[in-house]
N, C-alpha and C positions, 0 to 999 in steps of 0.2 A: 451248721457252722460253715462259714466261708473262709477259706484259707488262701492267702496270696504268698507264694513261695519266693525264695531269695532271688531267683533269676528274673523275677518281674518287679523287684523292688529297687534295683540299683539306680535306675534312671530318674534323676531328680526332676528334670523338666516335665516328664510325663506324670510322675506320681505326686507332684505337689498339687495337682488338680483332682486327684482321686481321694475321696474324703470318707470320713466315718462320723456317725452321730450316735448319741445315747440320750435318753430322757428320763425324768424322775417321776412323772405322773402328776406334777403340780405346776408345769410350765417351765421348770428348769431344764437345762440341757448341757451337753458337752459335745465337742467335736474337734476335728483336726484333719490333717492329711494322713494317709496310710504310712508315710515315712516319718511321721513325728513332727513335721513342721506345721505351723499355722498358715493357713492359706487365705483367710478372709477375716474381716473385723469380727464376725459372729462366730468365733471359735475360741476354745479354751477347755480346760478340764472341768471347770465349774462356772456356768452361767446360771446364777441363782435367780429364782422368781421370788421377789420380795413381797408381792401381793398376788398370790396365785390366781390365774396363770400368767399375770403380766408383771410390769416393773422388773424387767430382767436385766441383771447386772453381771458383767464379767468380774469375778473376784480372784480367780486362779487360772492363769493362762496355761502353764505347762511346767514340766521339769526338764532340766538338762542334766545328763549324767556324764561322768568321766571316770574311767578305770585306769589305775596305775599299777603296774606289776614290774618290779625291777626297774629297768631303764625304759620300759615300754609305756607309753601313754596313749590310751584309746579314747578319743573324744566322740561320744555317742550322740552329741547334740546335732539335730538337723534343723536348720533355720535359714531364712533368707533375710538379709539386711540390705538397706540402700547403700550403694557404692558410689564412687565418683563417676560422672557421666551416666551412661545408660546401663552399665553392667552391675548387676547386684552381687553382693558378697554372699556366698553360700557355704554354710557349714554342713558337711555331707556325712553325718553319722549314719545315714541309711546304708552306707557301704558295709556296715556290720550287721544289718538286719538280715535275718534268715527266714522270718515268717511273720505275717500279719494275719490275725484272725478276728472275726467278729460274729456275734450271735446274741445281740442284746448287751453284751459286754465286749471289750476289745483287749487284745493282747499283742504286744510287740516282743518278738524273740530276737536276741542279739547273740553273736558269737565274736569274741575278740581274743585272739591268742588261744589260751586254754581255759578261758572263762566263758560260761554260758549264763545269760540273764534273761528271764522272762519278766516283763513289766505288764501287769494286768490291771485294768481299770474298770470301775463300775460306778454308776450313780445309785445311791440307796433309794429305795422306793419311798415316795412322798416325803422326802427330806432333802434340803439343800446341802447335801453331803456327798463328797466323792471319796471313794476308797481306792488306794493304789497299793498293790501287792507286788513286791519284788522277790523272786526266787533266783538265787545266784549260786551256781556250781563252779567252784574254783578247783581245777585239776592240777594246778601247779603251785608255785611258791606263794607266800603271803602277798596279798594285794590290797589295794585301797579303792573305795568307791566314794565319789563325791556327787551329791545330788543338790542342784540349785533350783529351788522353787521360784517361779516368776509370778508375782502377785499383781493385782490391779484392783481398781474400783471405778468402773465406768458403765454407763448405759451401753447395752450390747451392740448398738449400731453406731456408737461414737468411736473416738480414739483418744489416747492419752498423751500428754507431754509431761516432762519432769515436774512442771509446776502444778499439774493436776494430782500428782501422786504424793499427797501429804498424809502421813499416818502417825498415830502414836504406836510405836513398835517396841515390843520387848519379849524376851524369852518367857515361856510359860512353864507350867508344872507338868505338862504332858509330853515333854520331849521335843517340843517345837517352838513356835512363836505365835504371838497374837498381834493382830493389826486392828486399829480402830480408825476408820477413815475420817479425815477432817471434814469431808463433804457430808458425812452421815455419822455423827458422833454417837448415835444411839445403836449402831450396829458393830458387831464384833466378827472379824474373820479369824478363825482359829485353825491352826495347823498342828497336828500331833504326830509323833513318830515313836516307833517301838524301841529304837536303839540309836546308836551313833551319838556324835557330839555336834554341837551347834557352833559355827564359827562366823563371826561378823565379816561381811565382805567389804573390801575397800571401795570397789566400784558397785554402788548399790542400784544402778539403773541400767537396764538393757534398752538402749536407745535405737530408734529407727529400724525396728523390726518391720519388714516389708511383706505385705500380703498380696500375693500374685493376682488373685481374682479382682481385688480392688484396683490394681494397676491395669488389668485388662479392661476395667470399666472407666479408664481414663481419669482416675484420681491418684493422689500421692500414695495411698495405701500404707501409711506409716503409723507406727504405734510405739509406745514406750511402756516398760514394765518395771516394777519395783522388786528387787531381789536382795533383801537385807542380809541373808544368811546362806551359808552352805551347810548341808548336813553331810558329815563324813563318817565312814564306816570302815572297819578293818575286816577283811575277808581272809580268814586263816587258810593256810596251805591245805590242799586236799580236803575241802569242806563244802558243805551246803549251808547257805544262809538265807533266812527269810526276814524281810523287813516290811513293816506296815506303815503307810502314811494315810492319814485321813484329814480332810479339810472340810470345814462346815461354816455356815453363816448363821448368826443368831443375835437376838437383842442383847445389849450389854448387860442388862440386869439378870440374864440367864447364865452368865459366866460362873464357873466353867461348865460347859456342856459335855465335853469329851473327857474321859479318863485316859491315862497313858495306855495305848494299845499294846497287846501282846504281839509277838512276832507274826502270829498267824491271824490276827484280828481282821485285817483287810481281806485276806484270803477267805475267811469264813463269811464275811459280809458279801463278797463277790459271789461265793457259792450260793448264797440265799437268792441273789438276783438271778443267777443262772437257773435255779430251781423254779423261780417265778416264770421265766420265759418257757421253760420246759412244760410247766403246767398249762400255759396258754396254748401251746401246740397240741398237747394231749386233749385239752378241752375242745379245741376246734375239730379234731378228729380226722385229719388228713393223712394219718399213718406216716409212711416214709416218703411222701411226696415232697421233695426238697423245695420245689418252686412254691407250692402253697405254704409250706412251713416258714420259708423265708419271709413271705408276705404277711403271715400271721404275726411274726415278731415285729416287722416294720409297722403294721397297723397299730400296735400298742404305742408307738412313739408319738402318736397324735392325740391320744386320749389324755385329758388332764382335768383335774378337779378345780372348779371355779369357786373362789371364796365368796363371791357376792351371792351365790345361790346355794352353795354347799353341794352342788350337783356336778355331774360329769359333763364335759363339753369336748369339742374337737378343735384342735389347733390346725388351721388350714395348711400350714407349711412350715418347714424348718429351713433356715433358722429365724425368720423374722415375722411371719404372719401370726395373728391371733385367731380367735374363733369367728369365722365368717358363716353367715346363714346358708348361702348358696352352696359353698364348698362342703359344709357339714352335711347337708341333706343329700348331696350327690355321693359323698364318701360313706354315708351312714350304713348302707347295707353291707358293703365289704368290710368295714372296720369293726362293726359290732354284731351283725347278724350272721355273716359267714364265719365268724369266729365264736359264735354262740355266747356272746356277752350281752344277754338280754337285759340284765339289770342296768348296765351302762346305757343300753339303747333307750330304756324308759327315761332315765335321767336326762339324756340329751334332748329327747322330745319335750320333756317338761321344762328344761332350761330355756328353750326357745319359745315355748308356748307362753311363758311368763312375760315375755317382752314383746309380744305381738301388739302392734299399734296401728289403728286404722286398717286392719286386715293385712298388714305387712309384717312378715317375719324379719327380724333385724338382718341387715346386710353384714354388719361387723360390729364387734366390741373393740373399741380402740385400746391401744396399749397404755394409755394414760388414765384409765378408769373414768373417762368421760362417758356420758350417756351413749347408748348404741346409735349407729347410723342406719338409716332405713332406705337408702337409695338402691333398691332392687325390686324388679318385678317377678323374678323367677324363684327366689328363695321360698316364698309362700307356696308356690305351685309344686316345687320339689318336696315340700313338707308333706303334701298328700302322698306322694310316691313313697316317702320314708315310712309313713304310717301303714300304707298298704303292704309294703315289704315286711314290716314288723309283724303284722298279723299272719302273713304268709309263712314266715320262718318260725313263728311262735304262736301256733293256733290254740294254745291253752286257754281255758275259760278265764283264768286270771288276767291274761293279756287282753282278751276281748273286753273284760270289765274295765280294765285300765283305760283303754281307748274310748269306750263309751262314756265313762264318767269324767275323764280329765282331758281328753283331746278332742273328741267329737264336737263339743260346743265351739271350740276355736276354729274348726274346719268350716262350720256353718258361717262363722263371722267372716272368714276370708272370702268365701264365695259371695256373700252378700256385698262386701266391700268392693270386690272386683266388678260385680254387676252394676252397682250404683255409681261407682267411680271413687277413687281415692287419690292419695298423693302421687306426685310425679307423672301426672297425666295418664294414670292407669285407669282404664274404664272399658266397659263392654259396648261395642257398637251395635247397631240394629241387626246386623247379620249374626250376632252371637259371638263374634271373634273379639279378642282382647287387643286394644290399642295401648301402647306404652311409650312414654317419653315425649319430650319437646324441648326446644331451646338447647341448653347445655347439659341436659340430663344424659347420664350414661348408666342405664339400669339393667342391661343384660350382662352376661358374663364378659362380653367384649366391651370393657368399660374404661379404656384409657381416655383420660382427658388431661391436657396440659394447659392450664389457664383457660383461654377461650377457644383452644383448638380441640375439637372432638375428633379423635383418630378414626373411629368406626361408628359414625352415627347410624343408628338402627331404629329411629323413631317410626312409629306406625304399628304394624302387626308382624312381629318377628315370628319366624316359622316354629322355632322350638317352644316359644311361649304359648302359642296356640295349640301345639301338640300336648304340652303339659296341661293347659286349660281343659282340653277335651278329656284327658286322663283324670284330672281332678274331679270333673263332673261324673265320670263313670265310677270313680272310686266312691264318691258320695252316694251315688245310686246303689252301689253294692252294700255300703255301710248302712244305709237306711233300711234296706231289705233285711240285713243281719239284725238290726236293732228294732225291727217292727215299726218303722216310721214310713211315712208316705214318701216314695221315691220318684213320683211322677214328674215333678218339676225339674229335677236333675236329669231325668231320662229325656224329657222333651228338649231341654236346653242342649244336651249332648248331641242329640240327633240333628239339631239345627247347626251346631258347630261343625259336625262332620260334613254336612252338605255344603256349607259355606267354604270350608277348608278345601274340599276337592274342587270346587268351582273356581277358587281364586289363587291357589298356590301352585298348581301344576304348570311347569314350564315345558311346553311341548317341544320347543326348539332344542333344548338341552337335555330333554328326557330326565328331568329332576325337579326339585322344588325351588321356587323362589326363596331367597333368604328373608326378605321383608316385603310385605304388601302394604302400600300406602298410596291411596288414590289410584290414578291411572298409570303410574310408572313403577311397576314392581322392580325390586332389586334382584338382578340375575347373577350377582357374584356367586361363583362356585365356592361354597363354604360348608363346613361340616355340620352345622346346626340342624340340617334337614334329616340327619340320621335318626334323630329322636322321634320323628314321625313314624319310623319303622320299629325302633327298639323298645319303646315304652309298652307296657302291658296291654293297652287297649289300642287296637289298630285303627288307623284313619284311612289307609289307602288300599286300593285293589292290589292283589299279589304281584301282578306284572309291574306296576309302578314301584312297589317296594323293591323288587329285584333291580329295576333300573337305577333307583337311588343308590343302593348298595354298590352296584357295579361302578357307577360314576365316582362315588366317594373313594372306593378302593383304587381306581385308576389314577385319580387326580390328587388325592390327599393323603393316602396311607403311606407312611414312611418307616414302618417297623416299630418304633417306640412311641408313635403318636400319629395324629392326623394333622396335616397342615391346616391353618386357619384360613387360607386363601389359596386358590389354584395357582400354580407357578406361571401360567401364561398371562396372568392379569398384569397390567402395567403398574399397579400399586404393590405388587408382590415384593417382599423383603425376605431373602433366604437365610440371612445371618443375623442373629440376635447378639450384638456385642457393642462395646463402646460406651460413650456417655449416655446418661439417662434419656435424653431426647432422641438419640439414635435407637435405643432399645425400645422406647415407647412407640416409635414409628413402625417397628417390626413386630411388636407383641401380638397383634391380631391380624397381621397382614402377611402371613406366610409361615410364621413360627409354628412348629408342631407342638401339640398339647397331649400329654400322656393320658389325661383323664378321659379324653374322647375315645380311647380304645375300648372302653366299657360299652358305650352305646354302639360302636361299630361292630364289635364281635357279637353282641346280642342280636343286632340286626342281621349280620352275616349268617349266624346259625339259624335264625328264624326263617330267612328266605331259602335256606338249604334244608329246611325241615328237620333240623337237628340230627342229621345223618352222621353215622360214624366216620364216613370219609370227610365230611365237612369238619368234624371235630379234630381229626388227625391233621387236616390242612391248617386249621386254626392254631394248633400247637406249633406247627412249623412256622406260621406267621408270627408267633410270639417269641421266636428264637432271639430276635434282637433285644427284647426285654430281659430274657434270661441272661444274655451276655452283659447287658447294662447293669444288672444286679451285682455282678461280681467283677466287672472290669472297668466301669467308668462312672463318673458322678459320685454319688454317695453309695458306698458299698453296702448292699443289703436293702436298698430302698430305691424308689423311682423318682426321678427329677420332675419338676414342674413342667418344663418345656424343653424343646430340642430345636436346633436349627432346621429350617425347612430344606436347606441344601445339604447334600452329602458332605461329610460323613455323619451329619445329624448329631453334632456335639450337644451334650446336655447343658442346659442353661437355667437361670432363675434359681428358685429354691432348690437345694440339692435333695430334698425329700418332701414330697407333696402328698397331702392326705387323700385328695380325690384321685390322684394318679395311682397310688397304692390300692385304695379302696375299690376303684372301678376295675382295675386289672384282676384283683382277687375275686371280685364279684362275678365278672363275666367268665373267668376261668372255672370257678367252682359251681356256678349256676348254669352256665350255658355250654361249657366244653367238657369238663371232667366227667359228668354223668353219662356222656354219650361216646366216650372212647372205648 
């Protein structure tokens, strides 16, 4: 459990950018800032997935509370609205916050006069339903509580105006109200309440709520919410009161779904969610290691069930990414194997196996349920690594049979396609190395393209692609031996690749690896991709060269929470990732630091230091910025997608990223923790 006490909560300016998130296992999520305000378009108490795990819609933004006791009025609302000129209007209810805590659920604790209030939220598992439990202790005279729910219906990356928020709205039989959006008349948004009275509001729209992150990105960042009713409650003198609110989304024909909750219904539902997360930590087996346990909970936030397959998948990042093949395979070990979730691991391997086309694992499943996109060279190669890790962590006979029967034929298909040539100019050259990309293709992870502008063209033979190719061949060699098949072709090809790689990729002047080899002019940018030639299971380089690579990456690229994507002395280096999209795209792979790269770096670091206890202790020290990030910046309890390359390395991009969490958990539990 991460707690943030009152002395760290009062500063609106700092805390509006410190965030929280929760998920429901089917693509729905919730989020906000730790002081209660919404900070970006993709936030609210219930962003429902209408076709799991996609079609995500904000339906319930937040609640605003006000306490009245005698002549004292305590407005607990924390919000930012557009003001005149450049100065926003801030409602600073965070001044009454005494504690914020999160551990799969979140709780805000307030103190106003002699009234104490805990507001506890959780998303129900595999349901588009949020539960809010209020526990209020009134140690003085009779008081009143008013709760204003702010409702919406919009795609989660859009924004609303008054004209967009048209509903059929009426009180319901479960103590709340029901909304049917004009934009989706087949859907019902239902809010229920255990007590209190419903009062129609004169002003039914909260207009020009302003999201600071969107403003930072040079957009207006404005939104509007529909608030048709206040819920009002009497708090007797010297008493304790419990209130339950639940909000859900369902087809109109299923009305009513909710019955009127009891005072403790929400608390009971929240306790069930807390038990779920406790069980995940127990199953993972890291005891009282707070760092590992925090990451185990964070790992679950990216696992979701996909309707189109009925199987588990991994969402690449919160709040906006869907399931990406590359990200999934890199995050796979940490999210599913280090947490001992082997059934989910099998389902993920099957999900992507079903969609392999021309030897290519899908790059991404779009949010609009269109066919998958295949513009990736590395997702298929990382798939081999995921399978190898699956058998390493789960050596049971059943696991081996699963791979042999349902996965192994797909691996053969991938190798054959890469050798013969497939889409996006992916093919094996005579030296055994893999060439990838041409024209406007962007098919490695450094994949920004804006129109005809390719920010980081890496056409040719990228270093990490050929390290992965070599490992794929060695993995096939080992699997053939395990399954009593002829491994000689894979062994011969792997030997050729190793010889060619060493002949062509070593940059003797910089004592590291070229980033891309293409013709007679190799790319000598100092980038982090070379670390995978050291970190992957099957080694390509002599030990002294491995040490040189790790030393250079540490010196030029390591910044605590990630590795820079380009060395800072390069003229194309961009140290800050902010502003309009074009500015951010220019920095995305040109200096911005990436959290997921820590996994490869620490695996390589521990390898060249022979997994000594002193190296493990030093690695723990080097991870200290990540520990601080988990509780102090970005999304509390998770790891951001990217960080500024320049000090102080502010978190950017997705506030919670699957491969950042997965790779830090993997390298910590696999390469560091056992050697302490």
